[in-house]
N, C-alpha and C positions, 0 to 999 in steps of 0.2 A: 503493500500499499504506500502511495506516493504521501509524505509529509505535507499537511495542509499548506504550510507557509512556503513550500516549493510548487506546487501546483500551479499551472498557467491557464492550464483546459482543465474543465471537469463537466462531463454529461453523466447527467441522471435520468433514466428512466425515458429515454427519447422513443416515442413513436409516431409513426405515420402510415396511413392507409390511404389506396386510391380506390375508392368502391370496395369491393369485396377481398380486393388485394391486400395485406397486408406486407407493406414494403421494409420498416423498420418496426421492431419489435422489443421494447425494454432494454435499450442498448444504454451501456453505463461504462466509462472507462476515464481514466483521467491523465494528462500530461504534464512532465514537471519542466521545469527551466531547465534547458542543456540536453533535454532526452528527446530522441527520435522515436517516434512511436509509428509501426507500421500497421496499417487496416488493411489485411488482406481478404480478398473472397473470390470465387468463382462468377462471372458474368450473370447478373440478375442477383446478387447476394443481399443488394441495399446498401452499398459503398456511396453510390453518388447522390443517392437520397440522405443519406446521413450525412454527408459532407455539405450537403444545398442546406441543411437545417445547423449543422455547427456554423457556418459562413453567416447565416442570418439572411439568406435569400430565398429561403423555403420554411412556411411557416409549419411548426411540429402540432401534432393532435395532443401530446403531453409530452411530460419532462421539462427539463431544465439544462441550461447551458450557462457556462459561468468562462469568463477570460479575466485573468488576472484576478479573482476576486467579484469582477462585476456581470451582473445580469446580463445577458444577450439574448436578443431575438431580431424579428426582421424587422421591426420599429423602432429601436435604437440604435444610437451611434457612438456612444462610447465603446461599446465593444469591438464592433467594425473596426475602429481607430485602430486597435491593438491587433491586427488579424493583416497579413499578407495571404492573399488567396492566387495561387497558379494552378487554373484550371487546365484538363487536358487540351480542350482547344486553343491555339495561338489565339490571342486578343491583341495584336500589333497591327501597327498602320505599315504595311509594305512600301510605299510610296516614300515614306520618312526615314530620316537616318535613324541610328542606334540612339543619339545625342537627343534628338526631335522627340522621339516617342518617349523616354523616359522625363523630358521636360512636360511634355503635355500631360502625363499622367500623375506628375510629381504635382502639378496645378490642381487635379481633381483631387489630391491628398491635402490640399491647402497649403501647399509649398510655394514658394514666390522668393525673388532677389535672389541674394547672395546663398541663402540656405538652400533654394532649388539648386544652384550651382554648383555648390558644395556637395550635395547630396547626389545628384547626378555622378559626379566624376567619382565619389567613392564606391557608387554602384557598379559603374564600369570597371572599376578595376576590381572588385569583389567577384564579377562574374568573367572577367579576363578577356573584355572586348576595348579597353582604354583603347588601343591601336586601330581600333575598327569604328571610334564614335560617329565618324563624320560619314560614314558608307550607309548608303540605302538598305533597309532591311530585304527587299526583293532581292538584292545581289548575297545576301547570306546562306549560308548552309542550312540545313535542317537543324544541326546542333548549335551553331551560332544563335539561330533565332529561339529555342528554347532556354539557351541562356540568357539572351534577353528578357525573355518572358519571365524567367526567375527573377530577373532583376528590377522588373516593374513592381513584383510584390515585396521587395526589400526595400522600397523607397520610402516608406513610413516608418522605417525602424521596427518592423511588427515584434511583439512579445512571441506570437504563434504565427508559424508560417506554415500553411496548408499547399503541400504538392499532389496534384492529381495526376498520376501518371506522366511524371515529368521527362522520362525518358522515350516515351513512345516516339516511333519511327527514327529515331537516330542511330547514328553508325556508332561501332562500339567504342572509337577512341573518345566521340563527344558523350557517350553513356559515362565514360569512367571521368572525363572532364566534371559533368553534372553532378555524379557522385562525390568528388573530392569536395566540390564547393558546398554541397550538403552537410557533408563532415565537419566542414570548416565552421559552419555557420551554427550548428549546435555547439561545437566547441568554444563560442563566443556567446552562448548563453541563450540561444532562440530555442524555444519549444517547437519541434517540427512533426507534425502529421502528415504521414506519408503513403500512398498507396501507388503499388506496382502490379505488373502481372509477370516481373521477372523474380523468380525466388532467390537468385544470389543477390539482388539488390539489397532483400530484405535481411538475409544473411549477412552482410555487409555493413549495414548501416544502422537497422533498427536496433534499439536499448530493449525496447519489448516490442511484441508484437500480439493482434487481437486476429483472431479469425471469425469472419463473418459468413454467416450462412443461412439463406432464408430469413434476413431479417435480424436476425438472433447472432449475440456474439458467443461462439461455442468455446474458446478458449483464451485466454491471454496470457503472457508470460514473457520471461525472458528465452533465448532460443534453450537454454539448459533445462529450465522449466518445463517448456512445451513438449522439449523431446522427451522428456520422463514420462509425458502421456502415453505414449506407445511401448514404454516397458523397454525390454529387451530386445524388441522386434526390428529385423533388419528387412531391407529391400532386396529382394531376389529377380533379378532379370533376366529371365528365357528368351533368348531368340530361336524361334521353331519355324520348323516347315510343317505343313499340316494344316489341320484345324484348330485355330487359336481358342476360337469360342467353346468347342468342345473340350479342350483341353483345361479351358479356365473351370468349367463347371465342374470337372473331376478331382484337379486338384484344390478347389475351393472346399471340399467334402473333407480334405484331412484335418484332422484335430490340428496340427502345428501349422496351418495356415490360416491367418487371421482377414487376409483381405485379397482378393484377385481383381487385376485389371488388365483389360487387352488393349495393347495400342499396336495397331497394326498386326505385324508378326511376331511381336512380343508381348510377354507374359509379364506382370509387374505382380508380385507375392509380397505380402507383408508377414513375415516368417520368425519366430521365436529361433535363437541361436541358430543362424543359418548355415555355418560352418558344419555344425552335426547334423542338420537335417538335409543337407544335397544330395546326398545318395538315394534317399527316400524320395525326396522330391524327383530325380532324374528317372528313378523307376518307373512312379506314377505317371510322369509325361508320356513315358513308353507307352504303358500299359494305356494313355489315353490315345496312342495312335500318332503322334506328333513326333519327330525328330529335332531334338536338342542341339543346335549349332553353336550357340553361345551361352555364357552364365556368367553375368556381373553380380556379385555382392556389395550392396551398399550400405553402410552404418545407418541409423535415422538420423534426419535433417529435418528442416520445416517442410520440405516438399513431402517427407513420409508423415510427419503430423498433419498436413493440410489433408493429403489424401484420404488419411486415416479418420477423420473429423466428418469431412465433407463427401468423401466419395468420387473426387473429381480430383483432375490435376488443376494448378491455378490458370493456366493458360487455355483451358479449355471454353 
């Protein structure tokens, strides 16, 4: 539990329905100063709805949100002034330069004069675009535009930075640069709420992770705490020739197999003490009529936890 004095964001009992659809159901979590919290979930889990309620662009049916101890909702401005929101869809003017974009959005935050100029220069340095300040955004690479987009969210020196899929559609080098920037910002004391479809980003960046599925928070904790949820289970990946669906049904009946997922011609099994169980798994696969052409054993990680809790891969 995060000490009250350190909490920047606190959500309690958030709920949102659309007709008969319960999109978010009793969602509660908190984020401390300098902490990066990953909110993970498969498509349709309720992440976008949750974020929209948190930043104050969508009214909630129930629950409370406080930012730095201040109540926050769609009608208030005090909480919004403490939030930097970077949505998945780019919101930049491509016919303006990087500096012109920042100055425009800075004015919307109420900045002007020397303060606006100083803050614009600071943000350009933070996102590594000081040498491209005079270049039009339509000449930027996807990664550069994403970094400028994050820069817009930093203009008001937020206490809470909300990043929704900040590396979507960018090259590996740009992804790495963005992740380094996020880690640096958290190190400076900003609370970060981070959503991603890349599990390796969550593994690398997030101090704690919440797993959202069908609108409910299924589990949250540090990587170590979440991995403990799957016990001693390892993931065994069998590359097979034959009928993987039939083999999955057969292997799923084994007592030592906790879960089975088929991905093309590969079987993903969650197994207790995989090294000891491999001979019986291979025998069972042969009995099911498939030929095993490759075997891989993976120790539990966040992907294993996610699969265990939701029955889905993160990027499905």
